[in-house]
C-alpha positions in Angstrom: 9.4 7.0 56.6 8.6 5.6 53.2 5.6 3.4 52.9 6.4 -0.4 53.0 6.0 -2.4 49.9 4.3 -5.8 50.2 5.9 -8.2 47.6 2.8 -10.3 47.4 0.4 -7.4 46.9 2.7 -5.8 44.3 3.1 -9.2 42.5 -0.7 -9.5 42.4 -1.1 -6.0 40.9 1.5 -6.7 38.3 0.0 -10.0 37.3 -3.4 -8.2 36.8 -1.7 -6.1 34.1 -2.1 -8.5 31.1 1.3 -7.6 29.7 1.6 -10.3 27.1 4.6 -9.3 25.0 4.7 -6.7 23.4 1.8 -5.2 25.4 2.4 -3.5 28.7 -1.1 -2.8 30.0 0.2 -0.5 32.8 2.7 -2.8 34.4 5.7 -0.6 34.2 3.8 2.5 35.2 2.6 0.7 38.3 6.2 -0.5 39.2 7.6 3.0 38.5 5.1 4.6 40.8 6.0 2.1 43.5 9.7 2.9 43.2 9.1 6.6 43.0 7.2 6.4 46.3 10.3 5.1 48.1 12.7 7.6 46.7 14.0 6.2 43.3 14.5 8.5 40.4 12.8 6.8 37.4 13.8 7.4 33.8 11.4 6.0 31.1 13.4 4.6 28.2 11.0 3.5 25.4 12.8 2.2 22.3 10.7 1.6 19.3 7.4 0.2 20.7 9.1 -1.3 23.7 8.5 0.2 27.2 11.6 0.2 29.5 12.8 2.2 32.4 15.9 2.7 34.6 15.5 3.6 38.2 18.2 4.5 40.7 18.7 5.8 44.2 22.1 6.9 45.5 25.0 8.2 43.6 28.0 7.0 45.5 29.6 3.8 46.8 29.2 0.5 45.1 26.3 0.2 42.6 24.1 -2.9 42.5 21.5 -3.3 39.8 18.4 -5.6 39.7 17.3 -6.5 36.2 14.0 -7.9 35.1 11.1 -7.9 32.8 7.4 -7.1 33.0 6.3 -8.8 29.8 4.9 -12.4 29.8 4.2 -15.1 27.4 0.6 -15.8 26.3 -1.4 -17.7 28.9 -2.9 -20.5 26.8 -6.0 -22.3 27.9 -7.4 -24.5 30.7 -6.3 -22.5 33.7 -7.9 -23.4 37.0 -8.0 -19.6 37.7 -8.0 -16.5 35.6 -4.4 -16.3 34.4 -4.5 -12.5 35.1 -6.6 -12.8 38.2 -3.7 -13.2 40.7 -5.8 -15.6 42.9 -4.2 -16.9 46.1 -5.3 -20.4 47.0 -3.9 -22.5 49.8 -0.9 -20.1 50.1 -0.1 -20.2 46.4 -0.3 -17.3 44.0 -1.5 -18.2 40.5 -1.1 -16.1 37.4 0.9 -15.6 34.2 4.2 -14.1 35.3 4.0 -15.3 38.9 7.4 -16.9 38.7 8.7 -15.6 35.3 9.2 -12.9 36.5 6.7 -10.5 38.1 7.2 -12.2 41.4 10.9 -11.5 41.4 10.3 -7.9 40.2 8.0 -7.3 43.1 10.6 -8.8 45.4 13.2 -6.4 44.0 11.0 -3.4 44.8 10.0 -4.7 48.3 13.6 -5.5 49.2 14.8 -2.1 48.1 12.1 -0.4 50.1 13.0 -2.5 53.2 16.7 -1.7 52.8 16.0 2.1 52.4 13.7 2.1 55.4 16.5 0.6 57.5 18.7 3.6 56.7 22.6 3.9 56.6 22.9 2.7 53.0 26.4 3.5 51.6 25.8 2.4 48.0 23.6 2.9 45.0 20.7 0.7 43.9 19.2 0.6 40.5 16.6 -1.4 38.6 16.7 -2.1 34.8 13.2 -3.1 33.7 12.2 -4.1 30.2 9.1 -5.1 28.4 10.9 -7.0 25.6 12.5 -10.1 27.3 9.9 -12.6 26.1 9.8 -11.0 22.6 12.5 -10.2 20.1 14.8 -8.7 22.8 16.0 -6.0 20.4 14.6 -2.8 21.9 14.8 -3.8 25.6 17.7 -4.6 27.9 20.3 -4.3 25.2 19.2 -0.7 24.4 18.9 0.3 28.0 22.4 -0.9 28.7 23.7 1.2 25.9 22.0 4.2 27.5 23.4 3.3 30.9 26.9 3.1 29.5 26.5 6.5 27.8 25.3 8.1 31.0 27.7 6.6 33.5 25.2 4.2 35.0 27.0 0.8 34.6 26.7 -1.1 37.9 29.4 -3.0 39.8 27.2 -6.1 39.8 23.8 -7.1 38.4 21.3 -9.5 39.8 18.8 -10.9 37.2 15.6 -12.3 38.8 15.0 -15.2 36.4 13.5 -18.3 38.0 16.8 -20.2 38.5 15.7 -22.8 41.0 14.5 -26.2 39.7 12.8 -27.4 42.9 13.3 -25.2 46.0 14.4 -21.6 46.7 18.2 -21.5 47.2 18.9 -24.5 45.1 20.7 -22.8 42.2 22.2 -19.6 40.8 23.2 -19.0 37.2 26.7 -17.6 36.8 26.7 -18.0 33.0 24.7 -19.2 30.0 25.3 -21.1 26.8 25.3 -19.2 23.5 22.5 -19.7 21.0 22.9 -19.9 17.2 19.9 -20.5 14.9 20.2 -21.3 11.2 17.8 -21.7 8.2 19.1 -23.7 5.3 17.5 -23.6 1.9 18.6 -26.0 -0.8 17.3 -25.2 -4.3 16.6 -27.9 -6.9 14.6 -28.3 -10.1 11.0 -29.6 -9.9 10.1 -32.6 -12.1 8.3 -35.9 -12.4 9.5 -38.7 -10.2 9.5 -41.0 -13.1 12.0 -38.8 -14.9 14.6 -37.9 -12.3 17.2 -37.1 -14.9 15.1 -34.1 -15.9 14.9 -32.8 -12.4 17.3 -31.9 -9.5 16.1 -33.3 -6.2 17.3 -31.0 -3.3 16.3 -33.4 -0.6 19.2 -35.9 -0.7 21.7 -33.0 -0.5 19.9 -31.5 2.5 19.6 -34.8 4.2 23.3 -35.5 3.7 24.2 -32.2 5.2 22.0 -32.6 8.2 23.3 -36.2 8.7 26.9 -34.8 8.9 25.9 -32.0 11.3 23.9 -34.2 13.7 26.6 -37.0 13.7 29.3 -34.6 14.7 30.2 -34.1 18.4 30.9 -30.5 18.8 32.9 -30.8 22.0 33.1 -32.7 25.3 32.0 -29.8 27.4 34.2 -27.5 29.5 34.9 -26.8 33.2 31.6 -24.9 33.7 29.5 -26.0 30.7 27.9 -29.2 29.5 28.6 -30.3 25.9 27.2 -28.1 23.1 24.0 -29.4 21.5 22.8 -29.1 17.9 19.2 -29.8 17.3 17.2 -29.9 14.0 13.9 -28.1 14.6 12.3 -28.3 11.2 12.7 -30.0 7.8 10.2 -29.0 5.1 9.7 -29.3 1.3 6.1 -28.1 1.1 5.3 -30.9 -1.3 1.6 -32.2 -1.3 2.2 -34.5 -4.3 3.8 -38.0 -4.1 4.9 -38.0 -7.7 6.7 -34.6 -7.9 10.3 -33.9 -7.1 10.3 -30.6 -5.2 12.1 -27.4 -6.2 13.2 -26.5 -2.7 14.1 -28.2 0.6 14.6 -26.2 3.8 15.6 -27.0 7.4 16.1 -25.0 10.6 18.4 -25.9 13.4 19.7 -24.4 16.7 23.0 -24.8 18.5 23.3 -24.2 22.2 27.0 -23.8 22.6 29.5 -23.5 25.4 32.6 -21.4 25.9 34.7 -23.7 23.6 33.0 -21.9 20.7 31.9 -18.5 19.5 29.1 -17.6 17.2 31.7 -16.8 14.5 33.5 -20.1 14.8 30.3 -22.1 14.6 29.1 -20.1 11.6 32.3 -21.1 9.7 31.9 -24.7 10.8 28.2 -24.8 9.6 28.9 -23.2 6.3 31.7 -25.5 5.4 29.8 -28.7 6.1 26.5 -27.6 4.5 28.1 -26.3 1.3 30.1 -29.5 1.0 26.9 -31.3 0.3 24.8 -28.5 -1.2 27.0 -25.9 -2.8 23.9 -23.9 -4.0 22.4 -23.7 -0.5 21.6 -20.4 1.0 22.2 -20.2 4.8 20.8 -17.6 7.1 22.3 -17.5 10.6 21.5 -15.6 13.8 23.5 -15.6 17.0 21.2 -14.3 19.7 23.9 -14.6 22.4 27.4 -15.8 23.1 28.4 -18.1 25.9 29.5 -16.3 29.0 30.5 -16.9 32.6 30.9 -14.6 35.5 34.2 -15.4 37.1 34.1 -16.6 40.7 35.2 -14.0 43.1 34.1 -11.8 46.1 30.9 -10.6 44.5 29.7 -14.0 43.5 30.6 -15.4 46.9 28.8 -12.5 48.6 25.6 -13.3 46.8 25.9 -17.1 47.2 26.8 -16.6 50.9 23.6 -14.6 51.5 21.5 -17.1 49.7 22.9 -19.9 51.9 22.4 -17.9 55.1 18.8 -16.9 54.3 17.5 -20.2 52.8 19.7 -22.8 54.5 20.8 -24.1 51.1 24.2 -23.7 49.5 23.3 -22.8 45.9 24.8 -24.7 43.0 26.7 -22.5 40.5 25.2 -23.4 37.2 25.3 -22.4 33.5 22.6 -24.7 32.0 19.2 -23.8 30.5 18.1 -21.3 27.9 19.2 -17.8 27.2 18.2 -14.7 29.2 18.9 -11.0 29.2 22.0 -11.7 31.3 23.7 -12.4 28.0 23.6 -8.7 27.3 24.4 -7.5 30.8 27.6 -9.7 30.8 29.1 -7.4 28.3 29.1 -4.6 30.8 29.3 -6.0 34.4 29.4 -9.2 36.4 26.0 -10.8 36.4 24.3 -13.4 38.5 20.8 -14.8 38.1 18.7 -15.8 41.1 15.0 -15.8 41.4 12.0 -18.1 42.2 11.4 -21.8 41.5 10.8 -22.1 37.8 8.9 -25.4 37.7 5.7 -23.8 36.3 7.1 -21.0 34.2 5.4 -20.7 30.7 3.0 -23.4 31.8 -0.7 -23.5 32.5 -1.4 -22.6 36.1 2.0 -20.8 36.6 2.3 -20.2 40.3 4.5 -19.4 43.2 4.1 -20.1 47.0 3.5 -16.9 48.9 6.1 -18.0 51.3 8.7 -18.0 48.5 7.9 -14.5 47.6 8.6 -13.3 51.1 11.7 -15.5 51.3 13.1 -14.1 48.0 12.5 -10.6 49.3 14.5 -11.4 52.4 17.3 -12.7 50.2 17.4 -9.6 48.0 17.2 -7.3 51.1 20.1 -9.2 52.7 22.2 -8.9 49.5 21.6 -5.1 49.6 22.6 -4.9 53.3 25.8 -6.8 52.7 26.7 -5.1 49.4 25.8 -1.5 50.3 27.3 -1.4 53.8 
């Protein structure tokens, strides 16, 4: 019989790998060894400087994939415990990545080990693990998915272990996400003395007029599964230290989190038209990091939500709010649902997770495997 995997112990060992993106510090090798010990075939898939791997057991029946990341954000200061010490105090595990998302990754592995030890599995289980989710997200999940498609490894459903629950385990699953578009606007002018404005060309009024139109517009009223789209100005800058000089350049940055009423392409056209109306000389750089997507309700979604309700006692809300995740890439290939730990402390000082929640999440994942792979 394969050795059992303790999700708490594995989470502690993963947290002690200070894998602040783009570093790995042994986290993926540790996880790969754990999966190998219970029978998984592990394929290392480094792209560029990003460590990734794909692990699978079984080659028939329905195929379920768990997707997650081992990289974490910088810890910051003023922690009550060493952010990479993985200290347990009063039943709570502290450490960077405890809930986002080394805790869920450990629960993946422990649940798979429990399921395999029970025997009689009729399906296939895989794990897609990246070290690039908190970073640029260019050489991580998106590249592994391309490899999976090329090698016939696309799953029937994917569970992403992001911390989806606001307050308690079982509160919420993500069945979609908004898209994200970022823009940098640069309006050129001609520098000059403020006392002689006719000899200069002030770019600021043009930029301000464009931003005023953008922020006053209501993009939409929301849709059946999504809240209204939101445009936020994140920076306005002229780099001008002098009070008596008209600057030669004014820049701004903005981000739009958009629902399924729009696409990145349609919003690009909308932005360009309105900005150039006020500032024809402006240069505009745009980047769409993900399109809005939603996994259609159906038997697979209901299976997962039914297991969560049965194991936690809470019927999870199907939700699409929040930021982006690697699910935006997975949705191009397979139905994807996100469910993980409580995210109240993710990216914060003293990030933590109750030990009881780690065990409970492991039970949920193991029950999903039991129902899906029967």
